[in-house]
Backbone bond lengths (Angstrom), bond angles and torsions (degrees), N, CA, C in turn:
res aa  C-N    CA-C-N  psi(-1)  N-CA   C-N-CA  omega(-1)  CA-C   N-CA-C  phi
1 M - - - 1.537 - - 1.525 106.49 -
2 T 1.338 114.00 142.99 1.425 121.37 172.75 1.514 110.04 -145.75
3 Y 1.355 117.67 -170.39 1.402 116.67 -176.01 1.566 107.57 -141.97
4 T 1.284 119.41 157.60 1.430 126.64 -175.59 1.511 111.50 -103.78
5 D 1.306 119.25 167.52 1.473 121.19 169.18 1.463 113.64 -54.60
6 E 1.376 113.87 -42.26 1.457 116.65 -179.30 1.598 110.62 -61.58
7 D 1.363 118.06 -36.03 1.413 117.88 174.83 1.529 113.44 -62.64
8 V 1.383 116.05 -38.76 1.411 118.37 175.83 1.502 111.89 -62.62
9 R 1.287 118.48 -45.55 1.469 121.54 179.43 1.544 112.38 -59.17
10 E 1.358 114.38 -41.16 1.446 118.13 178.22 1.489 112.30 -69.99
11 G 1.260 116.55 -35.21 1.522 118.31 176.32 1.472 110.60 -70.48
12 R 1.344 120.38 -38.79 1.451 120.81 173.78 1.522 112.58 -59.45
13 R 1.327 114.88 -44.02 1.384 119.89 -179.91 1.545 115.94 -59.29
14 L 1.347 113.20 -39.64 1.450 120.92 173.81 1.477 112.51 -69.19
15 M 1.285 118.34 -35.95 1.469 120.04 175.52 1.524 111.28 -66.55
16 D 1.339 114.43 -37.33 1.527 116.56 -179.55 1.562 106.34 -70.45
17 Q 1.324 120.39 -34.61 1.412 119.37 177.64 1.484 109.64 -67.16
18 G 1.350 119.84 -36.17 1.449 120.75 -178.43 1.567 106.45 -67.90
19 R 1.317 117.07 -43.04 1.544 116.09 179.79 1.515 108.73 -64.71
20 D 1.313 122.87 -41.46 1.449 122.10 -177.57 1.532 109.64 -68.25
21 N 1.443 118.39 -36.17 1.449 118.60 179.04 1.493 111.49 -67.11
22 R 1.345 118.01 -40.10 1.448 118.88 176.51 1.532 114.06 -59.26
23 L 1.303 113.95 -45.51 1.507 122.26 177.29 1.548 106.38 -58.52
24 A 1.304 115.55 -46.97 1.544 118.63 -177.72 1.521 109.02 -61.23
25 I 1.390 120.03 -42.77 1.441 121.92 173.37 1.489 113.00 -56.29
26 G 1.345 113.46 -43.80 1.521 116.40 178.28 1.508 111.71 -62.04
27 D 1.338 115.89 -40.67 1.453 118.38 -179.24 1.535 109.51 -64.99
28 K 1.332 115.93 -37.42 1.547 117.57 179.06 1.532 109.70 -67.95
29 L 1.311 119.42 -35.08 1.422 120.15 -177.64 1.536 109.12 -70.81
30 L 1.332 115.40 -36.46 1.484 116.99 174.52 1.518 114.52 -66.65
31 A 1.330 114.97 -34.02 1.478 120.44 178.03 1.481 109.93 -70.21
32 V 1.281 119.76 -41.74 1.479 124.42 -170.97 1.536 110.23 -78.67
33 A 1.369 118.54 -52.00 1.385 127.08 -171.19 1.483 119.11 -112.95
34 G 1.313 117.27 -12.03 1.401 120.84 179.63 1.504 110.39 63.88
35 L 1.383 118.70 -145.76 1.414 121.92 -172.01 1.555 109.26 -114.29
36 N 1.370 115.82 -16.43 1.491 117.57 -168.41 1.538 112.81 -112.93
37 S 1.341 120.30 -16.64 1.381 124.17 -176.97 1.508 111.43 -85.84
38 D 1.271 118.29 77.46 1.532 122.49 -176.60 1.479 112.32 -61.14
39 S 1.302 115.80 -45.93 1.453 120.51 179.76 1.567 114.62 -58.98
40 V 1.294 111.13 -47.37 1.507 116.30 178.12 1.515 109.39 -66.20
41 F 1.389 117.19 -41.51 1.403 120.29 -179.89 1.550 112.72 -58.99
42 E 1.326 114.58 -50.73 1.439 117.63 179.44 1.528 115.72 -62.41
43 E 1.335 113.54 -35.26 1.481 118.82 179.54 1.521 109.65 -67.83
44 F 1.362 112.97 -40.81 1.460 116.05 -179.19 1.619 110.48 -68.29
45 C 1.304 115.11 -40.61 1.472 120.30 174.67 1.548 110.32 -53.58
46 G 1.363 116.25 -48.64 1.365 121.62 -178.20 1.573 112.23 -62.33
47 R 1.314 116.01 -37.39 1.491 120.75 -177.69 1.539 111.70 -66.91
48 I 1.388 114.63 -32.53 1.475 119.54 -179.73 1.534 113.10 -97.91
49 G 1.283 116.05 3.66 1.471 120.90 174.77 1.534 113.31 75.94
50 L 1.342 116.84 35.43 1.481 123.90 -177.33 1.454 110.74 -117.57
51 A 1.388 119.11 130.41 1.450 121.86 -178.56 1.553 107.24 -69.33
52 P 1.381 118.30 135.29 1.468 118.40 -179.35 1.499 115.72 -55.34
53 F 1.343 119.23 -31.98 1.431 121.12 -178.72 1.525 111.15 -67.61
54 T 1.363 114.97 -39.29 1.449 121.24 175.29 1.489 110.85 -66.98
55 G 1.379 116.32 -40.34 1.444 123.99 -179.15 1.513 108.38 -58.73
56 R 1.333 117.69 -44.83 1.430 121.73 -175.01 1.577 108.68 -64.40
57 E 1.363 112.32 -36.23 1.497 113.96 -178.99 1.474 111.66 -67.94
58 Y 1.434 115.80 -40.80 1.462 120.30 179.85 1.550 110.36 -64.19
59 R 1.356 112.58 -40.70 1.452 115.66 -178.16 1.481 115.42 -68.74
60 H 1.374 116.68 -36.03 1.459 118.85 173.52 1.506 117.23 -69.49
61 T 1.358 111.79 -39.39 1.508 117.08 176.41 1.523 110.48 -61.04
62 A 1.335 114.22 -47.35 1.508 119.67 -178.56 1.506 111.57 -61.16
63 R 1.299 116.34 -38.32 1.499 121.29 179.38 1.526 112.25 -64.30
64 M 1.363 113.53 -40.36 1.482 120.85 178.68 1.518 114.98 -75.46
65 A 1.311 116.06 -29.98 1.467 120.18 -175.40 1.566 106.13 -85.01
66 T 1.331 110.80 93.87 1.475 117.81 176.84 1.481 118.48 -60.52
67 P 1.263 122.44 155.15 1.522 123.94 173.09 1.538 111.02 -46.96
68 A 1.312 116.27 -42.18 1.429 121.39 -176.20 1.510 112.94 -60.32
69 I 1.321 118.79 -48.40 1.385 123.39 -176.13 1.524 110.02 -73.84
70 R 1.351 116.68 -28.86 1.503 119.00 176.52 1.504 107.33 -69.82
71 Q 1.332 119.11 -41.76 1.453 118.86 -175.56 1.518 110.71 -71.61
72 L 1.330 118.18 -33.31 1.461 121.09 174.30 1.511 111.87 -61.63
73 I 1.288 118.51 -43.85 1.462 120.51 177.38 1.483 112.28 -68.68
74 A 1.355 117.94 -41.06 1.493 119.70 -176.84 1.499 110.93 -68.39
75 E 1.333 120.36 -36.81 1.411 122.81 -178.08 1.553 115.69 -83.32
76 G 1.337 115.23 -12.78 1.427 119.37 -178.52 1.514 113.54 -90.10
77 S 1.289 115.38 173.83 1.470 120.21 -178.33 1.553 112.53 -102.97
78 V 1.387 114.12 1.66 1.477 117.48 -178.39 1.504 109.80 -99.43
79 H 1.378 112.81 126.56 1.465 116.66 -174.52 1.516 111.30 -76.56
80 V 1.295 115.86 137.46 1.439 123.65 177.44 1.550 106.80 -132.69
81 S 1.368 119.34 119.37 1.400 121.95 -175.18 1.618 111.68 -82.78
82 Y 1.274 117.38 167.21 1.442 118.63 176.33 1.537 108.86 -62.88
83 S 1.299 119.70 -39.71 1.482 122.43 -178.11 1.521 108.87 -60.05
84 T 1.331 122.42 -32.16 1.385 124.73 -178.12 1.585 108.01 -74.91
85 L 1.305 117.37 -40.79 1.444 120.69 173.20 1.479 112.83 -61.03
86 R 1.353 115.25 -46.58 1.462 118.72 179.50 1.570 111.73 -59.87
87 E 1.345 117.99 -35.62 1.416 118.93 174.99 1.516 115.67 -61.58
88 G 1.343 115.27 -42.79 1.477 119.34 177.92 1.510 114.22 -65.89
89 A 1.390 115.80 -27.99 1.482 122.43 -176.33 1.508 106.69 -86.67
90 R 1.297 120.65 -19.93 1.507 120.63 -171.12 1.510 110.05 -54.44
91 P 1.350 119.24 128.79 1.491 120.94 -177.84 1.543 108.39 -74.62
92 R 1.346 110.98 139.56 1.446 121.91 171.44 1.586 106.53 -95.69
93 P 1.393 114.70 174.28 1.454 116.65 175.79 1.566 111.67 -55.10
94 G 1.345 112.43 130.59 1.526 116.91 -176.67 1.560 109.88 98.93
95 G 1.309 118.03 -5.81 1.489 122.16 176.38 1.507 114.07 84.58
96 I 1.282 120.43 1.27 1.455 123.24 179.00 1.517 107.35 -75.97
97 P 1.379 116.79 132.21 1.444 119.57 174.49 1.558 115.24 -58.05
98 A 1.245 118.97 151.02 1.489 121.15 179.45 1.569 109.91 -59.36
99 D 1.305 117.02 -36.17 1.485 121.06 177.66 1.506 111.00 -118.87
100 E 1.240 116.04 74.78 1.460 121.77 -176.29 1.541 110.11 -58.58
101 G 1.342 118.00 128.34 1.403 118.54 -178.79 1.580 115.30 73.19
102 W 1.291 114.14 -4.18 1.495 118.50 -178.97 1.597 113.39 61.11
103 T 1.304 113.40 29.44 1.479 117.40 -177.00 1.524 111.12 -66.56
104 K 1.343 115.75 -41.13 1.465 119.42 -178.51 1.455 113.57 -70.73
105 L 1.311 118.81 -37.98 1.445 123.34 174.56 1.505 111.08 -63.18
106 R 1.367 117.48 -42.20 1.446 120.53 -179.89 1.514 108.34 -61.84
107 A 1.391 117.35 -39.33 1.428 119.83 -179.51 1.499 110.54 -65.86
108 L 1.285 120.14 -42.34 1.438 124.94 178.83 1.516 113.15 -63.63
109 L 1.313 114.84 -38.48 1.525 117.86 175.41 1.514 110.50 -69.73
110 K 1.305 123.00 -37.53 1.388 122.31 176.59 1.552 111.03 -66.13
111 E 1.336 114.95 -42.19 1.531 118.33 178.66 1.447 111.03 -63.57
112 A 1.418 120.06 -40.77 1.442 121.26 179.23 1.534 109.78 -64.22
113 R 1.280 121.35 -43.91 1.456 122.29 -179.30 1.495 108.94 -62.23
114 E 1.321 119.98 -39.16 1.465 121.04 -177.52 1.549 114.11 -74.58
115 T 1.293 114.40 -26.70 1.495 115.72 -179.31 1.522 110.37 -102.09
116 G 1.302 119.69 4.05 1.442 122.46 175.43 1.556 116.30 81.40
117 R 1.293 115.57 14.46 1.496 120.59 173.67 1.533 112.15 -76.87
118 D 1.318 115.78 147.49 1.455 117.04 -174.84 1.472 112.88 -107.88
119 R 1.298 121.16 9.78 1.503 123.52 -179.26 1.531 111.05 -161.78
120 V 1.248 114.63 152.93 1.493 123.56 169.22 1.520 106.18 -109.28
121 T 1.425 115.30 113.04 1.361 119.30 -175.81 1.524 112.57 -78.67
122 H 1.287 113.97 158.81 1.498 118.97 -179.17 1.574 108.42 -67.40
123 A 1.345 115.46 -39.75 1.437 116.71 -177.70 1.515 113.32 -67.58
124 A 1.282 116.63 -40.72 1.522 122.74 176.44 1.562 108.54 -59.46
125 Y 1.292 116.39 -44.43 1.456 122.60 178.46 1.520 112.41 -58.94
126 Q 1.307 112.44 -42.80 1.501 119.15 -176.87 1.568 106.94 -66.79
127 Q 1.341 117.50 -36.14 1.416 120.15 178.29 1.575 111.00 -63.11
128 V 1.255 113.82 -41.79 1.481 119.78 -176.59 1.617 108.35 -68.97
129 L 1.329 114.14 -42.06 1.471 120.03 -178.13 1.499 112.59 -75.59
130 G 1.307 117.24 -17.25 1.487 120.71 -174.22 1.574 111.94 76.64
131 T 1.317 116.80 21.79 1.411 118.78 176.94 1.513 117.06 -107.69
132 A 1.336 116.72 18.32 1.442 121.28 -179.94 1.489 108.84 -69.09
133 P 1.272 114.14 148.17 1.508 119.08 -179.57 1.540 110.08 -66.36
134 A 1.314 112.89 148.98 1.464 119.68 -179.51 1.540 108.70 -66.26
135 L 1.358 113.66 124.16 1.498 115.72 -178.34 1.457 113.09 -61.51
136 K 1.347 118.62 -31.71 1.475 117.75 -178.29 1.514 110.31 -68.48
137 D 1.304 120.40 -24.42 1.456 121.14 171.60 1.485 114.18 -72.65
138 L 1.357 115.62 -33.26 1.539 120.00 -178.51 1.536 108.72 -75.27
139 V 1.383 118.66 -29.79 1.474 120.44 -176.68 1.505 112.14 -103.39
140 D 1.302 120.19 -0.42 1.401 121.38 -179.51 1.466 110.00 -61.92
141 P 1.377 119.33 125.58 1.491 122.09 -175.04 1.488 111.36 -64.00
142 G 1.337 118.79 -25.55 1.480 116.96 -179.09 1.472 115.81 -86.36
143 T 1.397 114.41 -34.38 1.478 118.68 -172.13 1.515 113.01 -123.14
144 G 1.369 115.31 -10.33 1.453 118.57 -176.24 1.467 113.33 -69.11
145 D 1.382 118.70 162.84 1.396 124.24 -179.37 1.508 107.77 -133.34
146 S 1.383 113.61 106.85 1.492 117.14 -176.73 1.547 116.77 -59.08
147 T 1.322 114.97 -29.54 1.447 120.51 177.53 1.565 109.46 -67.33
148 K 1.305 116.61 -39.88 1.455 120.11 178.35 1.559 109.74 -67.89
149 L 1.284 115.53 -39.27 1.507 118.76 177.78 1.570 111.44 -64.15
150 M 1.296 116.89 -44.38 1.454 122.60 175.35 1.524 110.57 -59.54
151 A 1.279 116.82 -46.00 1.474 120.91 -179.72 1.533 111.37 -64.70
152 Y 1.276 112.46 -39.11 1.539 116.71 179.41 1.546 112.28 -65.74
153 L 1.352 112.43 -46.28 1.523 120.20 -179.38 1.519 108.84 -68.41
154 G 1.356 117.64 -31.81 1.503 116.22 -179.04 1.537 112.84 -72.89
155 G 1.322 117.83 -17.91 1.424 119.82 178.02 1.457 115.39 -86.02
156 L 1.328 118.21 -0.25 1.476 124.37 -178.71 1.504 109.37 -100.24
157 S 1.345 113.42 153.88 1.458 118.80 175.87 1.528 111.14 -69.98
158 G 1.313 117.94 169.58 1.524 120.82 -177.02 1.452 113.12 -57.19
159 G 1.414 116.81 -45.49 1.474 117.85 -178.17 1.533 113.41 -68.95
160 E 1.352 117.70 -39.28 1.386 119.21 179.38 1.528 113.60 -68.97
161 R 1.338 114.83 -34.60 1.464 120.07 176.75 1.535 108.25 -66.11
162 E 1.354 119.58 -40.46 1.426 123.36 -177.95 1.570 110.14 -63.00
163 N 1.392 114.70 -40.06 1.491 116.50 -176.65 1.547 107.91 -70.99
164 I 1.345 119.39 -37.16 1.422 121.49 178.69 1.519 109.71 -61.73
165 V 1.307 115.44 -47.49 1.485 119.58 -175.93 1.566 110.82 -64.19
166 C 1.376 114.55 -39.89 1.461 119.49 179.80 1.533 111.36 -66.71
167 S 1.380 118.22 -37.03 1.456 122.34 171.73 1.459 114.22 -61.68
168 L 1.360 117.64 -39.78 1.465 122.59 177.74 1.528 111.16 -64.96
169 L 1.324 114.88 -41.76 1.497 117.90 179.86 1.540 111.15 -68.13
170 A 1.329 111.93 -34.31 1.518 112.71 177.79 1.475 112.75 -69.31
171 D 1.393 115.41 -39.30 1.452 118.90 176.66 1.514 111.26 -63.47
172 D 1.317 113.77 -35.73 1.519 119.44 -178.76 1.540 107.82 -64.20
173 A 1.380 117.62 -44.81 1.440 125.39 -177.19 1.553 108.43 -61.15
174 T 1.325 115.02 -43.53 1.468 121.76 -179.08 1.533 110.26 -64.96
175 L 1.361 118.48 -40.95 1.360 124.02 178.02 1.551 114.16 -61.71
176 R 1.390 108.77 -45.48 1.522 114.67 177.62 1.464 111.37 -65.27
177 K 1.287 123.40 -35.67 1.478 122.97 173.57 1.433 113.16 -61.22
178 S 1.337 114.75 -44.28 1.505 120.63 -179.32 1.581 111.09 -62.13
179 V 1.327 114.23 -41.39 1.442 121.54 -177.67 1.556 106.57 -66.74
180 R 1.383 114.66 -40.50 1.465 116.05 -176.11 1.539 111.16 -69.00
181 R 1.447 116.73 -34.87 1.416 117.54 177.76 1.535 112.47 -66.26
182 T 1.322 114.82 -36.74 1.517 121.54 -179.20 1.551 107.08 -65.27
183 I 1.384 118.50 -42.58 1.421 121.87 -177.18 1.550 107.88 -66.06
184 D 1.377 116.64 -44.66 1.479 118.54 -179.83 1.528 112.29 -61.98
185 A 1.357 115.70 -39.02 1.421 119.64 179.09 1.586 109.27 -61.43
186 Q 1.282 113.11 -45.01 1.478 118.18 179.45 1.527 114.07 -62.47
187 N 1.324 112.85 -40.37 1.458 120.22 178.03 1.547 108.91 -62.53
188 R 1.324 115.84 -39.91 1.515 115.25 -179.42 1.539 111.03 -66.85
189 R 1.371 116.29 -37.39 1.433 120.38 178.74 1.547 109.14 -63.22
190 D 1.329 115.20 -41.61 1.444 120.45 -178.61 1.548 109.28 -65.61
191 R 1.316 114.57 -39.41 1.499 114.20 178.40 1.511 111.04 -68.33
192 D 1.303 119.12 -31.11 1.457 119.84 176.53 1.487 109.55 -65.85
193 R 1.318 118.58 -42.54 1.495 122.31 179.03 1.488 111.59 -65.01
194 D 1.397 117.41 -40.07 1.461 120.98 176.97 1.422 111.69 -62.60
195 H 1.334 119.81 -31.84 1.451 122.50 176.32 1.510 113.90 -67.94
196 L 1.418 111.38 -36.81 1.459 115.72 180.00 1.575 110.36 -77.33
197 D 1.330 114.38 -32.10 1.444 122.39 -179.10 1.540 113.79 -95.52
198 G 1.303 119.80 20.07 1.404 122.89 -169.13 1.534 112.15 -65.70
199 A 1.327 115.31 171.78 1.452 120.62 -175.35 1.526 110.64 -75.33
200 E 1.342 118.16 -20.35 1.440 116.78 -179.55 1.584 111.42 -69.50
201 P 1.357 111.84 152.04 1.474 114.57 -176.59 1.538 109.07 -56.47
202 P 1.269 116.79 125.30 1.475 120.30 -179.90 1.481 115.74 -61.58
203 A 1.324 115.72 134.86 1.492 120.53 174.80 1.470 108.15 -75.82
204 Q 1.339 117.24 173.39 1.518 118.20 -179.71 1.440 114.15 -66.04
205 W 1.314 119.77 -24.40 1.441 121.83 -175.17 1.593 113.04 -84.70
206 M 1.279 117.10 -15.79 1.477 122.00 -175.13 1.497 113.11 -65.64
207 P 1.369 123.58 -52.27 1.461 121.08 -177.65 1.602 113.48 -55.59
208 L 1.334 114.88 -38.24 1.454 117.72 -178.80 1.536 108.03 -70.29
209 A 1.309 114.46 -43.75 1.520 116.13 178.69 1.478 114.87 -60.21
210 R 1.301 114.59 -38.29 1.432 120.88 178.09 1.566 113.52 -63.34
211 D 1.357 114.05 -42.62 1.427 120.56 173.86 1.510 113.65 -63.53
212 L 1.278 118.58 -40.76 1.428 122.83 177.40 1.485 110.01 -60.48
213 V 1.320 116.99 -46.57 1.538 120.01 -179.65 1.501 108.53 -61.84
214 Q 1.297 120.87 -44.22 1.464 124.74 180.00 1.606 110.93 -62.09
215 L 1.296 112.79 -40.47 1.443 120.04 176.87 1.546 111.42 -59.21
216 G 1.324 114.13 -48.53 1.457 118.18 177.55 1.537 114.88 -61.03
217 D 1.359 111.38 -41.31 1.528 115.54 179.99 1.499 110.36 -67.24
218 Q 1.291 118.41 -36.85 1.519 118.44 177.84 1.525 109.69 -63.27
219 A 1.299 117.34 -45.04 1.448 117.25 179.26 1.497 113.30 -62.38
220 S 1.353 118.41 -41.86 1.413 123.38 171.61 1.485 117.88 -56.83
221 G 1.420 109.58 -46.70 1.484 113.28 177.68 1.510 115.57 -68.35
222 F 1.374 116.53 -27.66 1.423 118.14 177.43 1.510 111.89 -66.16
223 V 1.390 117.14 -44.70 1.482 121.81 179.97 1.557 107.70 -65.32
224 N 1.291 119.68 -41.45 1.427 121.01 179.74 1.518 114.83 -62.23
225 R 1.382 114.47 -33.78 1.480 117.42 -175.39 1.518 107.93 -82.46
226 H 1.345 119.55 -24.08 1.496 120.80 -177.18 1.537 108.74 -128.15
227 P 1.362 119.03 62.88 1.455 119.32 -174.27 1.543 114.25 -64.54
228 S 1.310 119.81 -35.42 1.405 119.95 -176.65 1.557 111.20 -128.50
229 A 1.277 118.69 26.17 1.465 121.03 -178.98 1.506 110.09 -62.69
230 Q 1.308 115.45 148.63 1.518 122.00 170.83 1.522 108.36 -118.69
231 L 1.345 111.64 136.04 1.461 119.85 -177.75 1.513 110.85 -72.32
232 V 1.326 117.72 139.70 1.437 122.97 174.31 1.538 105.93 -111.88
233 E 1.352 114.56 168.89 1.482 119.04 -171.76 1.430 112.72 -54.67
234 Q 1.414 117.16 -42.87 1.494 120.29 -173.53 1.504 111.34 -68.28
235 Q 1.394 116.51 -16.63 1.525 117.67 -178.02 1.476 108.42 -92.70
236 L 1.287 123.34 -10.53 1.495 119.98 -175.56 1.502 116.87 -61.41
237 P 1.329 118.57 -41.77 1.502 115.08 178.80 1.505 111.99 -62.38
238 A 1.368 119.45 -40.28 1.475 120.01 176.63 1.482 111.20 -64.17
239 A 1.344 118.37 -35.62 1.445 120.12 -177.99 1.527 112.68 -69.68
240 R 1.368 115.75 -37.33 1.469 119.94 178.05 1.496 110.35 -68.27
241 E 1.381 120.47 -39.76 1.387 124.78 178.69 1.524 112.58 -64.29
242 A 1.402 114.89 -41.32 1.426 119.29 178.63 1.516 112.23 -65.06
243 L 1.439 113.64 -36.51 1.479 119.01 -175.51 1.534 105.78 -68.64
244 V 1.281 120.57 -41.87 1.480 124.48 179.62 1.500 108.86 -54.93
245 K 1.348 115.04 -50.56 1.482 117.78 -174.78 1.543 109.78 -70.99
246 L 1.292 116.51 -35.74 1.444 114.12 177.42 1.534 114.23 -68.64
247 E 1.329 116.48 -37.28 1.456 118.63 174.55 1.549 112.65 -63.27
248 L 1.373 116.78 -36.24 1.425 118.25 178.45 1.555 109.43 -70.08
249 A 1.341 119.41 -38.45 1.453 121.65 175.25 1.554 110.86 -62.68
250 T 1.316 114.51 -43.14 1.489 119.38 -177.01 1.584 108.12 -64.52
251 A 1.312 115.68 -46.04 1.432 119.86 177.60 1.529 113.23 -58.48
252 W 1.375 114.03 -41.77 1.445 117.76 179.37 1.473 112.06 -62.65
253 I 1.365 117.75 -45.07 1.472 121.86 -178.37 1.504 111.05 -68.28
254 T 1.387 116.04 -41.18 1.430 118.65 -178.55 1.590 112.90 -64.86
255 M 1.227 112.52 -37.31 1.560 118.38 -179.32 1.511 106.86 -66.87
256 R 1.319 121.36 -41.16 1.403 122.10 -177.77 1.602 112.99 -72.28
257 L 1.351 110.78 -38.72 1.493 115.85 172.93 1.481 111.84 -56.87
258 G 1.392 114.24 -44.38 1.430 119.93 -176.36 1.534 110.21 -65.56
259 S 1.290 118.39 -37.58 1.457 119.56 -175.16 1.578 106.35 -76.85
260 T 1.310 116.26 -24.18 1.500 116.94 176.71 1.455 112.26 -75.13
261 A 1.338 114.52 -40.85 1.442 120.80 -178.99 1.555 113.42 -68.92
262 K 1.327 114.96 -39.81 1.418 124.98 -176.02 1.443 110.10 -117.22
263 P 1.375 119.35 81.47 1.478 116.61 175.08 1.501 117.81 -63.74
264 A 1.282 116.38 142.91 1.452 118.75 -179.58 1.459 112.55 -59.94
265 R 1.364 117.13 137.91 1.452 125.15 178.36 1.564 113.79 -100.65
266 G 1.183 114.73 157.72 1.452 120.81 170.34 1.506 113.25 80.30
267 R 1.369 116.38 1.47 1.489 119.92 179.97 1.551 103.68 -83.56
268 R 1.311 114.20 134.75 1.441 123.52 173.67 1.495 110.49 -99.34
269 P 1.292 117.04 142.86 1.420 118.51 176.33 1.528 115.53 -60.52
270 A 1.198 119.29 139.70 1.480 124.40 -177.64 1.577 108.84 -60.45
271 K 1.298 112.87 135.12 1.494 117.47 176.15 1.476 110.22 -76.89
272 V 1.274 113.55 139.86 1.459 120.93 179.42 1.541 104.97 -101.45
273 A 1.345 112.65 127.52 1.508 116.69 -177.50 1.500 106.21 -69.77
274 V 1.354 112.53 139.88 1.451 120.82 177.48 1.532 110.23 -109.92
275 A 1.258 117.16 129.49 1.459 119.80 178.01 1.468 111.63 -70.95
276 V 1.202 115.80 137.54 1.515 121.13 -177.79 1.594 103.13 -105.31
């Protein structure tokens, strides 16, 4: 199965009709219910079989799509879908539309005519507006959706798509290096423990050294597990008890490090009694 140029033209005509129909529904919603009569608005949506959420979207897009931009699109040869118009009308914080005055869409339409392109894609418009979805969300193995990623990349031009793919590959290489460093660090720690827990008969210093390493790992693991935790009232007794024990352990280690670094002077070896 394939399609012809005539199929494309017919499909574009139907898409244009869909865009105009949605805008016409938005105009009707504005005429019937305005912006403040929520009860009338929802009742009217119910009578015509339209979900209120979708109706609000149609109404907002129709209100933002001025007669001038509609006429520019209708009289031009560059295809603009309803989704593209909706993106430009989408309110940003403060209520200002993403493409205030449609200046960026006008520029894209002009560029498309000059370069011989026959459409302004939703994805390309998102790139210009800065409303494109975060790529990390699209490629996240837990929450990402490969179909959305393919649809997003498919709407970009060849050069834009190449830049996106290259950035993804660069991020992937950085992630792999980071994981490799983490694994190497863990392997080094494991080798240190293997040295302390080796098969050779342990010397007197090994059990204490092993406990000190485990103590340090426990402290590091605790901080990593709770990097930004805030204590609540029920946790305060446990925190105070832990702090006392940690201070005791710190004092014990510090005292012995100090005695090792600064050996006592002036001490004479004990005399051993000699039998006569």
